[in-house]
VMD Tcl script that builds the backbone (N, CA, C; Angstrom):
set m [mol new atoms 201]
animate dup $m
set s [atomselect $m all]
$s set {name element resname resid chain x y z} {
  {N N LEU 1 A 17.043 -12.178 -39.142}
  {CA C LEU 1 A 18.075 -11.480 -39.294}
  {C C LEU 1 A 17.459 -10.178 -39.137}
  {N N LEU 2 A 16.497 -9.735 -40.114}
  {CA C LEU 2 A 15.828 -8.536 -39.955}
  {C C LEU 2 A 15.203 -8.226 -38.511}
  {N N ALA 3 A 14.731 -9.190 -37.989}
  {CA C ALA 3 A 14.150 -9.052 -36.769}
  {C C ALA 3 A 14.971 -8.947 -35.638}
  {N N GLU 4 A 16.493 -9.069 -35.734}
  {CA C GLU 4 A 17.366 -9.079 -34.764}
  {C C GLU 4 A 18.025 -7.599 -34.947}
  {N N GLY 5 A 17.483 -7.084 -35.928}
  {CA C GLY 5 A 18.264 -5.492 -36.096}
  {C C GLY 5 A 18.998 -5.692 -37.375}
  {N N GLY 6 A 19.486 -6.691 -38.252}
  {CA C GLY 6 A 19.665 -6.357 -39.264}
  {C C GLY 6 A 21.431 -6.344 -39.456}
  {N N ALA 7 A 21.660 -6.486 -40.364}
  {CA C ALA 7 A 23.565 -5.737 -40.172}
  {C C ALA 7 A 23.417 -4.517 -39.733}
  {N N PRO 8 A 24.868 -4.206 -39.057}
  {CA C PRO 8 A 25.038 -2.525 -38.714}
  {C C PRO 8 A 24.849 -1.651 -39.438}
  {N N GLY 9 A 24.175 -0.681 -39.081}
  {CA C GLY 9 A 24.057 0.269 -40.380}
  {C C GLY 9 A 22.633 -0.003 -41.153}
  {N N GLY 10 A 22.356 -1.004 -40.938}
  {CA C GLY 10 A 21.041 -1.767 -42.002}
  {C C GLY 10 A 19.734 -1.419 -41.492}
  {N N PRO 11 A 18.477 -1.709 -42.185}
  {CA C PRO 11 A 17.450 -1.446 -41.587}
  {C C PRO 11 A 16.886 -2.483 -40.155}
  {N N VAL 12 A 16.033 -1.451 -39.405}
  {CA C VAL 12 A 15.692 -1.978 -38.269}
  {C C VAL 12 A 14.181 -2.723 -38.339}
  {N N ALA 13 A 13.830 -3.481 -38.265}
  {CA C ALA 13 A 12.183 -3.803 -38.318}
  {C C ALA 13 A 11.518 -3.405 -37.070}
  {N N PRO 14 A 10.507 -2.690 -37.393}
  {CA C PRO 14 A 9.832 -2.160 -36.119}
  {C C PRO 14 A 9.326 -3.008 -35.014}
  {N N GLY 15 A 9.238 -2.917 -34.008}
  {CA C GLY 15 A 8.932 -4.078 -32.980}
  {C C GLY 15 A 7.657 -4.579 -33.020}
  {N N GLY 16 A 6.627 -4.452 -33.709}
  {CA C GLY 16 A 5.516 -5.141 -34.094}
  {C C GLY 16 A 5.580 -6.081 -35.144}
  {N N VAL 17 A 6.390 -6.094 -35.724}
  {CA C VAL 17 A 6.662 -7.059 -37.162}
  {C C VAL 17 A 6.673 -8.566 -36.312}
  {N N LEU 18 A 7.559 -8.932 -35.679}
  {CA C LEU 18 A 7.726 -10.473 -35.331}
  {C C LEU 18 A 6.759 -10.949 -34.879}
  {N N PRO 19 A 6.048 -10.343 -33.781}
  {CA C PRO 19 A 4.667 -10.934 -32.819}
  {C C PRO 19 A 3.830 -10.909 -33.866}
  {N N PHE 20 A 3.497 -9.979 -34.883}
  {CA C PHE 20 A 2.352 -10.077 -35.625}
  {C C PHE 20 A 2.535 -11.139 -36.654}
  {N N THR 21 A 3.811 -11.557 -37.073}
  {CA C THR 21 A 4.087 -12.431 -38.185}
  {C C THR 21 A 3.967 -13.711 -37.211}
  {N N ALA 22 A 4.436 -13.807 -36.217}
  {CA C ALA 22 A 4.124 -15.178 -35.411}
  {C C ALA 22 A 2.635 -15.831 -35.270}
  {N N GLY 23 A 2.010 -14.552 -34.753}
  {CA C GLY 23 A 0.582 -14.764 -34.486}
  {C C GLY 23 A -0.194 -15.100 -35.644}
  {N N GLY 24 A 0.276 -14.327 -36.946}
  {CA C GLY 24 A -0.557 -14.770 -38.284}
  {C C GLY 24 A 0.196 -16.303 -38.621}
  {N N PHE 25 A 0.940 -16.924 -38.376}
  {CA C PHE 25 A 1.306 -18.389 -38.642}
  {C C PHE 25 A 0.809 -18.957 -37.608}
  {N N ILE 26 A 0.592 -18.979 -36.093}
  {CA C ILE 26 A -0.136 -19.344 -35.247}
  {C C ILE 26 A -1.718 -19.729 -35.765}
  {N N TYR 27 A -2.193 -18.518 -36.094}
  {CA C TYR 27 A -3.740 -18.377 -36.616}
  {C C TYR 27 A -3.570 -19.502 -37.897}
  {N N LEU 28 A -2.921 -19.095 -39.040}
  {CA C LEU 28 A -3.021 -19.745 -40.270}
  {C C LEU 28 A -2.807 -21.722 -39.973}
  {N N GLY 29 A -1.849 -21.758 -39.073}
  {CA C GLY 29 A -1.654 -23.008 -38.751}
  {C C GLY 29 A -2.970 -24.057 -38.071}
  {N N THR 30 A -3.293 -23.320 -37.117}
  {CA C THR 30 A -4.732 -23.666 -36.569}
  {C C THR 30 A -5.705 -23.814 -37.306}
  {N N VAL 31 A -6.015 -22.870 -37.998}
  {CA C VAL 31 A -7.115 -22.922 -38.902}
  {C C VAL 31 A -7.128 -23.845 -39.755}
  {N N THR 32 A -5.987 -24.133 -40.424}
  {CA C THR 32 A -6.038 -25.185 -41.151}
  {C C THR 32 A -5.769 -26.764 -40.629}
  {N N VAL 33 A -4.911 -26.643 -39.780}
  {CA C VAL 33 A -4.595 -28.397 -38.854}
  {C C VAL 33 A -6.018 -28.475 -38.266}
  {N N LEU 34 A -6.425 -28.035 -37.269}
  {CA C LEU 34 A -7.497 -28.075 -35.765}
  {C C LEU 34 A -8.284 -28.773 -37.049}
  {N N PRO 35 A -9.252 -28.133 -38.032}
  {CA C PRO 35 A -10.269 -29.152 -38.225}
  {C C PRO 35 A -10.089 -30.344 -38.754}
  {N N GLU 36 A -8.509 -30.440 -39.709}
  {CA C GLU 36 A -8.427 -31.785 -40.121}
  {C C GLU 36 A -8.080 -33.065 -38.978}
  {N N LEU 37 A -7.812 -32.411 -37.913}
  {CA C LEU 37 A -7.413 -33.017 -36.828}
  {C C LEU 37 A -8.670 -33.551 -36.142}
  {N N LEU 38 A -9.776 -33.112 -36.074}
  {CA C LEU 38 A -10.769 -32.826 -35.342}
  {C C LEU 38 A -11.968 -33.763 -36.264}
  {N N ARG 39 A -11.306 -34.140 -37.461}
  {CA C ARG 39 A -12.071 -35.073 -38.498}
  {C C ARG 39 A -12.630 -36.233 -38.159}
  {N N ASP 40 A -10.963 -36.775 -37.537}
  {CA C ASP 40 A -11.261 -38.246 -37.003}
  {C C ASP 40 A -12.261 -38.532 -36.335}
  {N N THR 41 A -12.846 -39.961 -36.378}
  {CA C THR 41 A -14.180 -40.307 -35.836}
  {C C THR 41 A -13.856 -40.932 -34.479}
  {N N ARG 42 A -12.662 -41.067 -34.329}
  {CA C ARG 42 A -12.357 -41.633 -33.282}
  {C C ARG 42 A -12.016 -40.667 -31.954}
  {N N PRO 43 A -12.877 -40.463 -31.238}
  {CA C PRO 43 A -12.694 -39.648 -30.270}
  {C C PRO 43 A -10.917 -39.715 -29.274}
  {N N PRO 44 A -10.764 -40.794 -28.771}
  {CA C PRO 44 A -9.388 -40.985 -28.153}
  {C C PRO 44 A -8.416 -40.507 -28.884}
  {N N GLN 45 A -8.253 -40.851 -30.382}
  {CA C GLN 45 A -7.452 -40.224 -31.357}
  {C C GLN 45 A -7.379 -38.685 -31.512}
  {N N ALA 46 A -8.442 -37.947 -31.694}
  {CA C ALA 46 A -8.865 -36.803 -31.680}
  {C C ALA 46 A -8.219 -35.850 -30.349}
  {N N LEU 47 A -8.530 -36.747 -29.650}
  {CA C LEU 47 A -8.269 -36.152 -28.093}
  {C C LEU 47 A -6.598 -35.878 -28.048}
  {N N ALA 48 A -6.072 -37.347 -28.556}
  {CA C ALA 48 A -4.586 -37.293 -28.419}
  {C C ALA 48 A -3.897 -36.154 -29.274}
  {N N GLN 49 A -4.472 -35.931 -30.644}
  {CA C GLN 49 A -3.874 -34.986 -31.261}
  {C C GLN 49 A -3.926 -33.541 -30.915}
  {N N LEU 50 A -5.615 -33.312 -30.500}
  {CA C LEU 50 A -5.689 -31.958 -29.734}
  {C C LEU 50 A -4.761 -31.500 -28.770}
  {N N LEU 51 A -4.458 -32.581 -27.880}
  {CA C LEU 51 A -3.615 -32.254 -26.356}
  {C C LEU 51 A -1.830 -32.300 -27.215}
  {N N ALA 52 A -1.708 -33.144 -28.336}
  {CA C ALA 52 A -0.332 -32.844 -28.963}
  {C C ALA 52 A -0.070 -31.508 -29.055}
  {N N LEU 53 A -1.351 -30.900 -30.026}
  {CA C LEU 53 A -1.297 -29.467 -30.362}
  {C C LEU 53 A -1.103 -28.647 -29.380}
  {N N LEU 54 A -1.585 -28.942 -28.253}
  {CA C LEU 54 A -2.079 -27.770 -26.923}
  {C C LEU 54 A -0.412 -28.019 -26.446}
  {N N ALA 55 A -0.004 -29.405 -26.251}
  {CA C ALA 55 A 1.574 -29.229 -25.922}
  {C C ALA 55 A 2.627 -28.339 -26.658}
  {N N GLY 56 A 2.524 -28.624 -27.868}
  {CA C GLY 56 A 3.422 -27.501 -28.684}
  {C C GLY 56 A 3.013 -26.135 -28.362}
  {N N VAL 57 A 1.877 -25.543 -28.078}
  {CA C VAL 57 A 1.464 -24.409 -28.047}
  {C C VAL 57 A 2.021 -24.073 -26.680}
  {N N ALA 58 A 1.990 -24.877 -25.623}
  {CA C ALA 58 A 2.711 -24.756 -24.367}
  {C C ALA 58 A 4.154 -24.580 -24.200}
  {N N MET 59 A 4.644 -25.165 -25.290}
  {CA C MET 59 A 6.104 -25.649 -25.167}
  {C C MET 59 A 6.584 -23.888 -25.667}
  {N N MET 60 A 5.869 -23.638 -26.819}
  {CA C MET 60 A 6.419 -22.168 -27.373}
  {C C MET 60 A 6.481 -21.035 -26.416}
  {N N ALA 61 A 5.316 -21.456 -25.472}
  {CA C ALA 61 A 5.125 -19.949 -24.516}
  {C C ALA 61 A 5.950 -20.374 -23.288}
  {N N ALA 62 A 6.333 -21.649 -23.161}
  {CA C ALA 62 A 7.224 -21.865 -22.030}
  {C C ALA 62 A 8.635 -21.284 -22.373}
  {N N ILE 63 A 9.012 -21.334 -23.848}
  {CA C ILE 63 A 10.307 -20.720 -24.315}
  {C C ILE 63 A 10.184 -19.303 -24.387}
  {N N ALA 64 A 9.293 -18.875 -24.752}
  {CA C ALA 64 A 9.240 -17.384 -24.923}
  {C C ALA 64 A 9.327 -16.776 -23.298}
  {N N HIS 65 A 8.925 -17.284 -22.378}
  {CA C HIS 65 A 8.734 -17.058 -21.093}
  {C C HIS 65 A 10.259 -16.979 -20.384}
  {N N CYS 66 A 10.881 -18.073 -20.629}
  {CA C CYS 66 A 12.052 -18.201 -20.424}
  {C C CYS 66 A 13.473 -17.214 -20.953}
  {N N GLU 67 A 12.939 -16.801 -22.175}
  {CA C GLU 67 A 13.913 -15.777 -22.782}
  {C C GLU 67 A 14.231 -14.426 -21.993}
}
mol reanalyze $m
mol bondsrecalc $m
mol representation Tube
mol addrep $m
């Protein structure tokens, strides 16, 4: 609600809050998840998981582009 401008007459979030928050979330998620995914000793499984992660990022980029 805050990112959309809040209630009428209420506080408005600065333009950089939402991208900063989203970037932090993606960074922390990647730093936490990627080493766990790459720890798998079977290369085909690790590659499949990495491709799934990249597909998720591509979907987010496509949605952002279409908005």
